[in-house]
C-alpha positions in Angstrom: -117.5 -78.6 -97.4 -119.8 -75.5 -98.3 -118.3 -73.3 -95.9 -114.9 -73.8 -97.9 -116.6 -73.1 -101.2 -118.1 -69.9 -100.1 -115.2 -68.9 -98.5 -113.2 -69.3 -101.8 -115.6 -67.6 -103.8 -115.6 -64.6 -101.3 -111.9 -64.2 -101.4 -111.9 -64.3 -105.5 -114.5 -61.9 -105.3 -112.4 -59.6 -103.0 -109.4 -60.0 -105.0 -111.6 -59.0 -108.6 -112.4 -55.6 -106.7 -109.4 -55.0 -105.5 -107.5 -55.4 -108.5 -110.5 -53.1 -110.2 -109.9 -50.5 -107.4 -106.2 -50.4 -108.1 -106.5 -50.2 -111.9 -109.1 -47.4 -111.6 -106.7 -45.1 -109.8 -103.7 -45.3 -111.7 -106.0 -44.4 -114.7 -107.1 -40.9 -114.2 -110.4 -40.1 -115.3 -111.3 -43.9 -116.5 -115.0 -44.3 -117.4 -116.2 -47.9 -115.5 -118.8 -49.4 -118.0 -120.5 -52.6 -118.5 -117.2 -53.8 -120.9 -114.3 -52.0 -118.8 -111.3 -54.3 -118.3 -108.7 -52.7 -116.4 -106.0 -54.0 -118.9 -107.3 -52.5 -121.9 -108.1 -49.2 -120.5 -104.3 -49.2 -118.9 -103.3 -50.0 -122.6 -104.9 -47.3 -124.0 -103.2 -44.3 -121.4 -99.8 -45.7 -122.1 -100.2 -45.6 -125.6 -101.3 -42.2 -125.7 -98.3 -41.6 -123.5 -96.3 -43.4 -126.0 -97.4 -41.3 -128.4 -96.9 -37.9 -127.2 -93.5 -38.7 -126.3 -92.9 -39.4 -129.7 -94.1 -36.3 -131.0 -92.2 -34.7 -128.3 -88.9 -36.2 -129.8 -90.1 -35.5 -133.4 -90.0 -31.7 -132.7 -87.4 -31.7 -130.7 -85.2 -32.9 -133.6 -86.6 -30.2 -135.9 -83.3 -28.5 -137.6 -82.8 -24.8 -136.5 -82.9 -22.2 -139.8 -81.7 -19.0 -140.1 -82.1 -16.7 -143.0 -79.4 -14.3 -143.4 -79.4 -10.8 -143.1 -78.1 -7.7 -145.2 -75.4 -7.2 -142.3 -74.5 -10.6 -141.5 -71.5 -13.0 -141.2 -70.9 -16.0 -140.2 -69.2 -14.8 -137.1 -72.0 -12.5 -135.8 -74.6 -15.7 -136.8 -72.2 -18.2 -134.9 -72.4 -15.9 -131.7 -75.7 -15.7 -131.7 -76.1 -19.4 -131.8 -73.4 -19.8 -129.6 -71.3 -22.0 -132.2 -68.3 -21.4 -134.7 -68.4 -20.0 -137.9 -66.0 -22.8 -139.2 -68.9 -25.5 -137.8 -71.4 -23.1 -140.2 -69.6 -23.4 -142.8 -68.7 -26.9 -142.8 -72.7 -27.9 -142.3 -73.7 -26.1 -144.9 -72.4 -26.6 -148.5 -74.2 -24.3 -150.4 -71.9 -21.6 -148.6 -68.7 -21.4 -151.5 -66.9 -18.7 -149.8 -67.4 -17.9 -145.6 -66.5 -14.4 -146.6 -69.3 -13.9 -149.1 -73.3 -14.5 -147.9 -76.3 -14.3 -149.9 -78.9 -11.9 -148.0 -82.1 -14.5 -147.8 -80.3 -17.5 -147.9 -81.3 -20.0 -145.6 -78.6 -22.0 -143.8 -78.8 -25.0 -141.1 -77.4 -24.3 -137.6 -75.3 -27.6 -136.3 -76.2 -29.7 -133.1 -73.7 -29.1 -130.2 -72.2 -32.5 -130.3 -73.1 -33.3 -134.3 -69.9 -35.0 -135.9 -69.4 -32.7 -139.2 -66.9 -33.5 -142.4 -64.4 -30.9 -142.5 -64.7 -28.5 -145.9 -61.5 -26.8 -147.8 -61.6 -23.1 -147.5 -61.5 -21.4 -150.8 -57.8 -20.5 -151.8 -56.8 -17.0 -152.1 -57.1 -15.3 -155.6 -53.8 -15.1 -157.3 -52.6 -11.6 -157.7 -51.2 -11.3 -161.6 -49.6 -7.9 -161.3 -51.0 -5.3 -164.3 -48.8 -4.9 -167.4 -49.5 -2.2 -170.0 -48.5 -2.7 -173.5 -45.4 -0.6 -174.7 -46.2 2.2 -176.6 -45.9 1.9 -180.6 -42.6 3.8 -181.6 -43.5 6.3 -184.3 -40.8 8.5 -186.2 -40.9 12.1 -185.6 -39.4 15.4 -187.0 -37.5 16.0 -184.0 -34.9 13.9 -182.6 -35.3 15.1 -179.3 -36.7 12.9 -176.0 -39.3 14.0 -173.6 -39.7 12.1 -170.3 -43.0 12.8 -169.0 -43.4 12.4 -165.0 -46.0 9.4 -164.0 -48.2 12.4 -162.0 -48.0 14.5 -164.9 -51.7 14.9 -166.4 -52.6 12.4 -169.6 -54.4 13.5 -172.5 -56.2 10.2 -172.8 -57.7 10.1 -169.5 -61.2 10.0 -169.4 -63.5 12.6 -168.0 -63.7 12.4 -163.7 -66.9 14.7 -163.7 -69.8 13.0 -161.8 -70.3 9.6 -161.2 -71.5 7.2 -164.2 -71.1 4.0 -162.5 -74.2 1.7 -161.7 -75.5 3.1 -158.6 -75.5 0.7 -155.7 -72.6 -1.4 -156.8 -68.7 -1.2 -155.7 -67.7 0.9 -158.4 -70.1 3.5 -157.7 -68.9 3.3 -154.5 -65.2 3.6 -155.2 -65.9 6.4 -157.6 -67.8 8.2 -155.0 -64.9 7.8 -152.3 -62.1 8.8 -155.3 -63.8 11.3 -157.4 -60.7 12.5 -159.2 -60.8 8.7 -160.9 -62.0 9.1 -164.5 -65.5 7.3 -165.1 -64.0 5.0 -168.3 -62.3 2.4 -166.2 -65.3 0.1 -166.8 -65.9 -3.3 -164.5 -64.3 -3.9 -161.6 -61.9 -6.5 -163.4 -60.5 -3.8 -165.3 -60.1 -1.2 -163.3 -56.1 -1.1 -162.6 -55.5 -1.9 -166.1 -57.3 0.6 -167.9 -56.1 2.9 -164.9 -52.2 1.8 -165.7 -53.2 2.6 -169.4 -54.1 6.3 -168.5 -51.1 7.2 -166.3 -52.7 6.7 -163.4 -50.1 4.6 -160.6 -51.1 1.5 -159.9 -49.2 -1.1 -157.9 -49.2 -4.1 -155.1 -48.1 -2.3 -152.0 -51.3 -0.9 -150.1 -52.0 3.3 -149.1 -54.3 4.8 -147.3 -57.0 6.3 -149.6 -56.1 3.7 -152.7 -58.9 1.8 -154.3 -57.8 -1.7 -154.2 -59.2 -4.4 -157.3 -59.5 -8.6 -156.9 -61.4 -10.0 -159.8 -64.7 -8.4 -160.2 -64.6 -6.5 -157.2 -63.0 -2.7 -156.1 -62.5 -1.6 -152.3 -61.6 1.5 -150.6 -58.6 1.4 -148.4 -59.5 2.8 -144.9 -56.3 1.6 -143.0 -52.9 -0.3 -143.8 -52.0 -2.4 -140.7 -48.5 -3.8 -139.0 -49.3 -7.2 -139.5 -49.6 -7.1 -143.2 -53.6 -6.5 -143.5 -55.6 -3.8 -145.0 -58.8 -2.7 -143.3 -61.3 -2.1 -146.3 -64.8 -0.8 -146.5 -66.5 -1.8 -149.8 -70.4 -1.9 -151.2 -72.5 -4.6 -153.0 -70.2 -7.4 -150.9 -73.0 -8.2 -148.5 -76.0 -6.4 -151.1 -76.8 -3.6 -153.3 -76.2 -0.5 -151.6 -75.1 -2.5 -148.6 -71.8 -0.6 -147.3 -69.5 -2.9 -144.9 -66.0 -3.4 -143.8 -63.3 -5.8 -143.7 -59.8 -6.4 -142.5 -57.9 -8.6 -145.4 -54.5 -9.9 -145.8 -52.8 -6.8 -147.9 -51.9 -9.1 -150.8 -55.7 -9.6 -151.7 -55.5 -6.8 -154.1 -53.9 -4.3 -156.9 -54.1 -1.0 -156.1 -55.0 2.4 -158.0 -53.4 5.1 -156.5 
């Protein structure tokens, strides 16, 4: 009877020693003390591993932010991050127009598999042909009528000497490329109307060297393309004093020749 009991006690001690040894081997740098329990120490290690895993997941999910530079376009940004300009536009509602970026504005790069809501692109502006008020007829002593050629100099045309437009803006750039134009055409949105009123030729057909006007912006026509587009250069489209080029539909602008 005593032999059986002693055998059982030795077996129990051996089992406890074996489990303690295995637990110590599985938990690196484990310090055994009076209060050691393998279960408690293993739980602490697992908790640490889980916490580190959560931290790793949080870091991986941080969004990628890009700050727009003065020479950036959505196409160049998309190429850098291996995405498309359409996905960039859909991801960032603060972008009102994909062709008009504000330097220093921050945008978020979408995840490769992220589902995005399709945003409508802004409609192209409607081109309203410039109209010139008919001159007031006055009675003169001479009954004869004179026909003035459109190319003839007009007496009320403003001075073209120098460049009095605000430096760094689109009008200043256009005047530098077309020094023959007068200095009194005003803000960009009045260039076509004021040019026509002073006898300058205007119209909707693009020509190389013409000034194109769309709303509060004027451009210089560098090239007229066979596909109905024009390649233009401009200033202050991407930032003050910044010169950039684009290819856009020719009917985007009205023109001063």
